[in-house]
Residue frames as a rotation matrix with the C-alpha (Angstrom) as fourth column:
MET 1
-0.256 0.880 0.401 3.55
0.136 -0.378 0.916 -16.60
0.957 0.289 -0.023 -0.45
GLN 2
-0.713 0.050 0.700 2.08
-0.639 -0.457 -0.619 -14.97
0.289 -0.888 0.358 2.63
LYS 3
-0.885 0.383 -0.263 -0.04
0.448 0.855 -0.261 -17.14
0.125 -0.348 -0.929 4.91
HIS 4
-0.052 0.881 -0.470 -2.61
0.828 -0.225 -0.513 -14.38
-0.558 -0.416 -0.718 5.53
LEU 5
-0.377 0.091 0.922 -4.19
0.550 -0.778 0.302 -11.43
0.745 0.621 0.244 3.80
SER 6
-0.490 0.158 -0.857 -4.65
0.783 -0.352 -0.513 -8.57
-0.383 -0.922 0.049 6.26
VAL 7
-0.229 0.540 0.810 -7.41
0.571 -0.599 0.561 -6.00
0.788 0.591 -0.172 5.80
ILE 8
-0.946 -0.021 -0.324 -8.05
0.276 -0.578 -0.768 -2.89
-0.171 -0.816 0.553 7.88
THR 9
-0.187 0.950 0.251 -11.76
0.724 -0.039 0.688 -2.33
0.664 0.310 -0.681 8.48
HIS 10
-0.336 0.130 0.933 -13.40
-0.312 -0.950 0.020 0.69
0.888 -0.285 0.360 10.05
ALA 11
0.522 0.711 0.470 -15.47
-0.681 0.016 0.732 -1.17
0.514 -0.703 0.492 12.62
ALA 12
0.996 -0.028 -0.088 -13.39
0.067 0.877 0.476 -4.28
0.064 -0.480 0.875 13.39
GLY 13
0.425 -0.904 -0.043 -9.84
-0.596 -0.316 0.738 -3.01
-0.681 -0.288 -0.673 12.98
ILE 14
-0.367 -0.660 -0.655 -7.35
-0.929 0.290 0.228 -5.39
0.039 0.692 -0.720 11.37
VAL 15
0.640 0.564 0.521 -8.79
-0.499 0.821 -0.276 -8.68
-0.584 -0.084 0.808 10.12
HIS 16
-0.536 -0.829 -0.162 -6.54
-0.740 0.369 0.562 -11.48
-0.406 0.421 -0.811 8.88
ILE 17
0.681 0.713 -0.167 -7.76
-0.692 0.553 -0.463 -13.99
-0.238 0.431 0.871 6.29
ASN 18
-0.070 -0.675 0.735 -6.04
-0.211 0.730 0.650 -17.37
-0.975 -0.109 -0.193 6.08
ARG 19
-0.184 -0.079 -0.980 -5.02
-0.950 -0.243 0.198 -17.93
-0.254 0.967 -0.031 2.43
GLN 20
-0.962 -0.214 -0.172 -5.48
-0.253 0.934 0.252 -21.72
0.107 0.286 -0.952 2.64
ASN 21
-0.662 0.727 -0.180 -8.96
0.743 0.668 -0.036 -22.02
0.094 -0.158 -0.983 4.12
GLY 22
-0.297 0.555 0.777 -10.44
0.226 -0.750 0.622 -18.50
0.928 0.361 0.098 4.28
HIS 23
0.244 0.356 -0.902 -10.68
0.938 0.151 0.313 -18.52
0.247 -0.922 -0.297 8.08
LEU 24
0.252 -0.072 0.965 -10.99
0.022 -0.997 -0.080 -15.03
0.968 0.042 -0.249 9.55
PHE 25
0.258 -0.108 -0.960 -9.38
0.960 0.141 0.242 -13.86
0.109 -0.984 0.139 12.75
TRP 26
0.763 0.202 0.614 -9.25
0.172 -0.979 0.107 -10.45
0.623 0.024 -0.782 14.36
GLU 27
-0.371 -0.926 0.064 -6.32
0.271 -0.174 -0.947 -8.68
0.888 -0.334 0.315 16.02
GLU 28
-0.538 0.283 0.794 -8.64
-0.767 -0.554 -0.323 -7.14
0.348 -0.783 0.516 18.59
GLU 29
-0.932 0.025 -0.363 -9.80
0.114 0.967 -0.226 -9.93
0.345 -0.252 -0.904 20.89
ASN 30
-0.656 0.685 -0.317 -12.84
0.488 0.066 -0.870 -8.42
-0.575 -0.726 -0.378 22.61
LEU 31
-0.925 0.346 -0.160 -14.98
-0.351 -0.609 0.712 -7.48
0.149 0.714 0.684 19.61
ASP 32
-0.184 0.956 0.228 -18.74
-0.644 0.058 -0.763 -7.52
-0.743 -0.288 0.605 19.73
PRO 33
-0.471 0.034 0.881 -20.09
0.409 0.894 0.184 -10.55
-0.781 0.447 -0.435 17.79
VAL 34
0.661 0.748 0.064 -22.28
0.457 -0.333 -0.825 -8.20
-0.596 0.574 -0.561 15.74
VAL 35
0.509 -0.573 -0.642 -19.21
-0.675 -0.729 0.115 -6.24
-0.534 0.374 -0.758 14.64
LYS 36
-0.541 -0.714 0.443 -17.46
-0.311 0.660 0.684 -9.49
-0.781 0.232 -0.580 13.69
GLN 37
-0.045 0.618 0.785 -20.45
0.690 0.587 -0.423 -10.59
-0.722 0.523 -0.453 11.62
TYR 38
0.843 0.315 -0.436 -20.60
-0.010 -0.801 -0.598 -7.18
-0.538 0.509 -0.672 9.92
ALA 39
0.065 -0.919 -0.388 -16.88
-0.786 -0.287 0.548 -7.35
-0.615 0.270 -0.741 9.09
LYS 40
-0.536 -0.225 0.813 -17.23
0.134 0.929 0.346 -10.90
-0.833 0.295 -0.468 7.76
LYS 41
0.424 0.784 0.453 -20.10
0.659 0.076 -0.749 -9.92
-0.621 0.616 -0.484 5.45
TYR 42
0.753 -0.208 -0.624 -18.17
-0.406 -0.894 -0.192 -6.86
-0.518 0.398 -0.757 4.26
LEU 43
-0.271 -0.963 0.013 -15.04
-0.637 0.189 0.747 -8.90
-0.721 0.194 -0.665 3.47
VAL 44
-0.386 0.221 0.896 -17.03
0.520 0.854 0.013 -11.51
-0.762 0.470 -0.445 1.56
GLN 45
0.652 0.757 0.047 -19.12
0.498 -0.380 -0.780 -8.94
-0.572 0.532 -0.624 -0.33
GLU 46
0.702 -0.430 -0.568 -16.10
-0.558 -0.828 -0.062 -6.86
-0.443 0.361 -0.821 -1.35
GLY 47
0.885 -0.265 -0.383 -14.16
-0.156 0.606 -0.780 -9.92
0.439 0.750 0.495 -2.56
PHE 48
0.173 -0.875 0.452 -11.37
-0.966 -0.241 -0.097 -9.92
0.194 -0.419 -0.887 0.02
VAL 49
0.247 -0.042 0.968 -11.97
-0.478 0.864 0.160 -13.57
-0.843 -0.502 0.193 0.95
GLU 50
0.937 0.112 0.330 -11.91
0.224 0.532 -0.817 -14.59
-0.267 0.839 0.474 -2.72
GLN 51
0.661 -0.749 0.042 -8.73
-0.518 -0.497 -0.696 -12.58
0.542 0.438 -0.717 -3.22
ALA 52
0.091 -0.639 0.764 -7.08
-0.952 0.170 0.255 -14.29
-0.293 -0.750 -0.593 -0.25
LEU 53
0.334 0.118 0.935 -8.01
-0.111 0.990 -0.085 -17.74
-0.936 -0.075 0.344 -1.56
GLY 54
-0.676 -0.669 -0.308 -6.87
-0.329 -0.100 0.939 -16.85
-0.659 0.736 -0.153 -5.07
VAL 55
-0.425 0.595 0.682 -10.21
0.721 0.678 -0.143 -17.60
-0.548 0.431 -0.717 -6.71
LEU 56
0.233 0.473 -0.850 -10.85
-0.183 -0.837 -0.516 -14.22
-0.955 0.276 -0.108 -8.34
ASN 57
0.499 0.010 0.866 -11.18
0.783 0.423 -0.456 -14.40
-0.371 0.906 0.203 -12.10
PRO 58
-0.130 -0.648 -0.750 -8.35
0.224 -0.756 0.615 -12.23
-0.966 -0.088 0.244 -13.45
GLU 59
-0.491 -0.032 0.871 -9.58
0.860 0.141 0.490 -12.40
-0.138 0.989 -0.042 -17.05
THR 60
-0.798 0.193 -0.571 -10.57
-0.164 -0.981 -0.101 -9.09
-0.579 0.013 0.815 -18.59
ASN 61
0.208 0.938 0.279 -13.87
0.387 0.183 -0.904 -8.47
-0.898 0.296 -0.325 -20.28
GLU 62
-0.671 -0.584 0.457 -13.03
0.609 -0.082 0.789 -8.28
-0.423 0.808 0.411 -23.98
SER 63
0.060 0.760 0.647 -16.34
0.936 -0.267 0.228 -6.72
0.346 0.592 -0.728 -25.01
ALA 64
0.802 0.179 -0.571 -15.77
0.446 -0.814 0.372 -3.79
-0.398 -0.552 -0.732 -22.66
ASP 65
-0.183 -0.948 -0.262 -12.27
0.277 -0.306 0.911 -3.30
-0.943 0.094 0.319 -24.09
LEU 66
-0.574 0.019 0.819 -13.63
0.818 0.059 0.572 -3.35
-0.037 0.998 -0.050 -27.64
PHE 67
0.542 0.835 0.091 -16.30
0.826 -0.549 0.123 -0.82
0.153 0.009 -0.988 -26.70
LEU 68
0.574 -0.401 -0.714 -13.69
0.225 -0.761 0.608 1.52
-0.787 -0.510 -0.347 -25.26
ASP 69
-0.546 -0.782 0.302 -11.54
0.481 0.002 0.877 1.09
-0.686 0.624 0.375 -28.37
ASP 70
-0.146 0.589 0.795 -14.53
0.958 -0.115 0.261 2.09
0.245 0.800 -0.548 -30.56
ILE 71
0.809 0.460 -0.366 -15.15
0.558 -0.797 0.231 5.20
-0.186 -0.391 -0.901 -28.47
LEU 72
0.185 -0.834 -0.520 -11.52
0.179 -0.492 0.852 6.27
-0.966 -0.251 0.059 -28.69
ARG 73
-0.598 -0.427 0.679 -11.43
0.686 0.165 0.708 5.83
-0.415 0.889 0.194 -32.49
LYS 74
0.216 0.779 0.588 -14.48
0.930 -0.347 0.118 8.05
0.296 0.522 -0.800 -33.11
ASP 75
-0.432 -0.401 -0.808 -13.16
0.628 -0.777 0.050 11.62
-0.648 -0.486 0.587 -33.15
């Protein structure tokens, strides 16, 4: 298993997320602290940190699947 999940962001460039503790570090060293905070919020909001830590719930929503099945059957 890889030690880091790497994500390319528009403002901060490449951000690496440690898969063991969720620590973020940037390839570009001289980033503005505001840009770093923006990138951190984006990565958390979009689920990249959860994905790196392996805590995303991979279970599907059965009610949504049943709804789609009903729509497909009605012709």
